[in-house]
N, C-alpha and C positions, 0 to 999 in steps of 0.2 A: 450383514451389518459391516463386516471389516472391509469390504469393497467400498462401500458407501463412505466410511471413515477415511479411507486412503484418498478418496475422491475430494471429499470436503477438507481434509488437511491440504492437500495439493492446492485447492481453491484458495485457501487461506494464505498459502505461501505465495500465491500469485498476488493476491491483495497486499501482503505485506511488503513484498518487493517492488510493486508499482508505487506503493506509498511512499518509499523511499526515493525513488525517482520523482514523483511529484513534489517531495519536500524540497529536494535538491533545486528543482525547476522553479519553485514558488519563492524560495529564499534567494534567488539571484540578486534582486535589487538590494536585498539587505546585506549581502556581501560584497556589492560593488563588482560583480563579476558577470561576464557574458561568455556564452559559448560561441565558437565559431564554426562548429561542426553543422553541416545542414540538417541532419535528423534531429538534433536537439534545438536547432534554431526554429525548426518548424513548431516544435511543441512549446518553444519559449514564446511564441505569439499568443498561446491560449493563457498566459499567467501576466499579470498586471506589473507595471514598472513603477507604480506609486507604492511607497514603503507602507503606508497604512493597509492598503489593500493586499500587499505582499505578506505582511504579517498574518492578516486574516486567513489568506490561503494557506500559509505554512501550519497554522493552527489546524485548519481542516485536514491537511495532508497528515499531521501527527495523529489526529483521530482516525484517519483511514489506516494508518499502521497499527494503532491500537485494535480497530476492528479486525485487522488480518490476524493479530494474535489471538483474539477471542475465537475466531473462525478455526484456526490451527487447534486450539484448545478443545473446542467441541470435536474435531475430527479425530483427535487422540482418544477422547472419551468414548466415541463410537467404535474405535478399533478395539479398545480395551473390553468393552461390553460383551458379555458371554451369554448368548441365547439359550444355552443348553445343547441338549442332543438333537434338536430339531433340524 
């Protein structure tokens, strides 16, 4: 169970960190900011430039971050769970 807990915790940390990247990219029109890097420019095409849609995508990205927190918490519970001497 501890290995499964570590794997779930790492998956939650991945979801958490990608949620922050998505939040940053989704809120670009709200900040009046554009990235000039090629990698972030590619991902910038996946998000809307309309402020209403960008705010909705920012809310969804924040929920993605919250989901990552819950997944990390579930992983820590599995790591702490003691199955006994089996």
